[in-house]
C-alpha positions in Angstrom: 0.4 -0.1 0.1 1.0 2.8 -0.8 0.3 6.7 0.9 1.0 10.1 1.0 2.6 11.8 3.7 -0.2 14.0 4.0 -2.9 11.2 3.8 -0.2 9.2 6.6 -0.8 12.0 9.0 -4.3 11.5 8.3 -4.4 8.2 9.3 -1.4 7.3 10.9 -4.1 4.8 13.5 -5.7 3.1 10.4 -1.8 2.8 8.5 -0.4 1.1 12.2 -3.4 -1.4 12.3 -2.4 -2.9 8.4 1.3 -3.0 9.4 0.6 -4.3 12.8 -1.2 -7.2 10.5 1.8 -7.7 8.3 1.1 -5.3 5.3 3.4 -2.8 5.1 2.5 0.9 4.0 4.8 3.2 1.9 5.5 6.5 2.4 5.9 9.2 -0.5 7.0 13.0 -0.7 6.2 14.2 -3.6 5.8 10.9 -5.5 9.1 9.7 -4.0 8.9 6.7 -1.5 11.0 8.3 1.5 9.7 5.8 4.9 8.1 1.9 5.5 5.7 1.5 8.1 5.9 -2.0 8.4 4.9 -4.6 11.7 7.6 -5.0 14.2 9.7 -7.6 14.9 9.6 -9.9 18.1 10.7 -8.0 21.1 13.9 -9.2 22.1 14.3 -12.2 24.2 16.9 -13.2 26.7 19.5 -13.6 24.2 18.8 -10.0 23.3 19.2 -8.3 27.0 22.1 -10.4 28.0 23.9 -8.7 24.7 22.5 -5.0 25.9 23.3 -5.4 29.8 27.3 -6.1 28.4 26.6 -3.1 26.0 25.4 -1.0 28.4 28.3 -2.2 31.1 31.1 -2.1 28.4 30.2 1.9 27.6 30.1 2.9 31.7 33.4 1.0 32.0 34.7 3.4 29.2 33.2 6.1 30.5 35.2 5.7 34.0 38.4 5.9 32.2 37.5 9.2 30.7 36.7 10.7 33.7 40.1 11.1 34.7 39.6 14.9 34.3 38.5 17.9 36.6 34.5 17.4 36.9 32.6 20.6 35.8 32.0 21.6 39.5 35.8 21.5 39.8 36.3 23.7 36.3 33.6 26.2 37.5 35.6 26.7 41.0 38.2 27.3 39.7 36.4 29.9 36.9 34.8 32.2 39.1 38.0 31.7 41.3 40.3 33.5 38.5 37.6 36.3 38.1 38.2 37.5 41.9 
């Protein structure tokens, strides 16, 4: 199914319902396809959650390493002291 952006805005609920039933909806702007509304896949299972948690922990670890410099509070305090 192909719909213009204007029509898609007006009938978004209907198009979401159609796509949730498996029908792809192509959205056009000035006659060119710009987006596709399609049924969402299954939400991630336990394996996806484990991978996400591992990625989050790695990111937190990298951020802790980067915090070797002064905190924003320290920088602001130094800047204020320089003005006096």
